[in-house]
C-alpha positions in Angstrom: 118.4 -204.3 -18.8 119.1 -206.1 -21.2 119.3 -210.3 -21.0 122.0 -211.9 -22.8 121.3 -214.8 -24.8 123.5 -217.4 -26.4 121.6 -217.4 -29.8 120.4 -214.4 -31.9 116.6 -214.4 -31.1 116.7 -217.5 -28.7 114.8 -215.7 -26.3 113.1 -212.1 -26.2 115.3 -209.4 -25.0 114.0 -207.1 -22.5 115.5 -203.3 -22.2 113.8 -200.7 -20.0 110.5 -202.6 -19.4 109.9 -203.1 -23.2 110.2 -205.8 -25.3 112.3 -205.1 -28.1 110.6 -205.2 -31.7 110.9 -203.4 -34.8 107.8 -201.4 -35.8 106.5 -199.3 -38.4 102.9 -197.6 -38.1 101.0 -195.8 -40.5 100.2 -192.1 -40.1 98.3 -190.7 -37.3 95.5 -189.1 -39.1 93.0 -186.2 -38.1 90.4 -188.7 -37.5 92.5 -190.8 -35.4 93.9 -187.7 -33.7 90.0 -186.8 -33.1 88.9 -190.3 -32.1 91.9 -190.4 -29.5 91.0 -186.8 -27.6 87.3 -188.0 -27.9 88.0 -191.2 -26.1 90.1 -189.0 -23.5 87.4 -186.4 -22.9 84.9 -189.3 -22.6 86.9 -191.0 -19.5 87.7 -187.8 -17.9 83.8 -187.2 -18.3 82.9 -190.4 -16.8 85.4 -190.2 -14.1 83.8 -186.9 -13.1 80.6 -188.3 -13.3 81.5 -191.5 -11.1 83.2 -188.9 -8.7 80.2 -186.9 -8.4 77.3 -189.4 -8.2 79.2 -192.4 -6.3 81.3 -190.1 -4.3 84.6 -192.2 -6.0 87.6 -190.8 -6.7 87.6 -190.1 -10.8 91.3 -190.3 -10.7 91.6 -194.2 -10.3 89.0 -194.4 -13.6 90.9 -191.9 -15.6 94.6 -193.7 -14.4 92.9 -197.1 -15.5 91.7 -196.6 -18.8 94.1 -194.1 -20.2 96.8 -196.7 -20.8 94.0 -199.1 -22.7 92.8 -196.1 -24.8 96.5 -195.2 -25.9 97.4 -199.0 -26.6 94.4 -199.5 -28.8 95.3 -196.6 -31.0 98.9 -197.2 -31.3 97.4 -201.1 -32.2 95.4 -199.6 -35.1 98.6 -197.5 -36.3 100.9 -200.3 -36.5 101.4 -201.8 -40.2 104.3 -204.4 -39.0 106.0 -205.2 -36.2 107.9 -208.5 -35.3 108.9 -208.8 -31.5 109.2 -211.9 -29.2 105.5 -213.2 -30.4 106.4 -213.3 -34.1 105.8 -211.0 -37.2 102.6 -208.7 -37.3 101.2 -207.5 -40.6 98.5 -205.0 -39.7 96.2 -207.2 -37.4 97.6 -210.3 -38.5 99.9 -212.5 -36.2 102.3 -215.0 -37.9 104.3 -217.0 -35.4 108.2 -217.2 -35.9 108.1 -221.0 -36.7 105.9 -220.3 -39.6 108.2 -217.4 -41.3 111.2 -218.2 -43.3 112.0 -214.8 -44.4 111.0 -211.2 -44.9 110.5 -209.5 -48.4 111.1 -206.0 -48.8 109.8 -204.4 -52.3 109.6 -200.8 -53.4 107.4 -200.4 -56.0 107.8 -197.9 -58.9 105.6 -195.4 -57.2 108.3 -194.5 -54.6 105.7 -193.7 -52.0 105.4 -196.8 -50.2 107.3 -200.0 -49.4 105.8 -203.3 -49.2 107.0 -205.8 -46.5 106.1 -209.4 -46.8 106.9 -212.9 -45.2 107.5 -216.1 -47.1 106.5 -219.2 -44.9 107.8 -222.7 -44.2 106.6 -225.2 -46.5 103.5 -226.7 -45.1 102.5 -223.6 -43.2 99.0 -222.5 -43.7 97.9 -218.8 -43.9 96.6 -217.5 -40.6 92.8 -216.7 -40.7 92.1 -213.4 -41.7 95.2 -213.3 -44.5 94.5 -210.8 -47.0 94.1 -212.7 -50.5 94.9 -209.5 -52.8 98.3 -209.7 -53.9 100.0 -206.8 -54.7 102.1 -207.6 -58.1 105.4 -206.2 -57.1 105.3 -208.3 -53.9 106.4 -212.2 -54.3 105.5 -213.0 -50.8 101.7 -214.5 -49.8 101.8 -212.1 -46.5 102.4 -208.7 -46.9 101.7 -205.1 -46.0 102.2 -201.5 -47.6 103.8 -199.0 -45.6 104.7 -195.5 -46.0 108.2 -195.3 -47.4 108.7 -192.2 -45.2 108.3 -194.7 -42.2 110.3 -197.7 -43.2 114.1 -197.8 -42.5 115.6 -201.0 -44.1 119.1 -200.5 -42.0 117.0 -200.4 -38.8 115.1 -203.7 -39.7 118.1 -205.4 -40.5 119.8 -204.5 -37.3 116.8 -205.0 -35.0 116.2 -208.6 -36.9 120.1 -209.5 -36.4 119.6 -208.8 -32.9 116.4 -210.0 -31.8 114.7 -212.2 -34.5 115.3 -216.0 -34.8 118.4 -216.9 -36.5 116.8 -218.7 -39.1 114.9 -215.5 -40.6 116.5 -213.7 -44.0 115.4 -210.6 -45.2 115.6 -210.0 -48.9 114.9 -207.0 -51.3 113.1 -207.7 -54.2 113.0 -205.6 -57.2 112.2 -206.2 -61.3 115.8 -207.5 -61.7 115.2 -210.0 -58.9 115.9 -210.7 -55.2 119.2 -210.1 -53.5 120.0 -210.5 -49.7 119.2 -207.1 -48.0 122.3 -205.5 -46.6 
């Protein structure tokens, strides 16, 4: 059930046992699928071995390990996400207090979209921030996502509903920047 808050983004909103968020993922590659299924098979084999060697219930190991395995692969696939903690660019987490606006750019190739964040004056780039800058992206922190996985209207809707009220979203193209709508 959703909690009502007075100001947009004042408190994280929870619905159906999950924190509300906006998330864009990288495609699930064949290598990732093989690693995921390999991990699952390994856990089942470990559970069977422990069940045989220690006369322990193997289902306990499976039930305990599967959520961690699946969560680790989902985290690896996440390209961009914002939620109660802040904005995440790959593995880099930027707290809400440091973000002033999101910048969305679509390079001429049309295959990808760039999502970036401008930081407040005086904010330091978080450790691990990529130094390579795409010429199409004016923001210092950004990530490239598959164009087919990105939905600007959904991002706007979620940002209006769950992000702090000071966050703006702008679209950058060769002719300049404009507020997203």
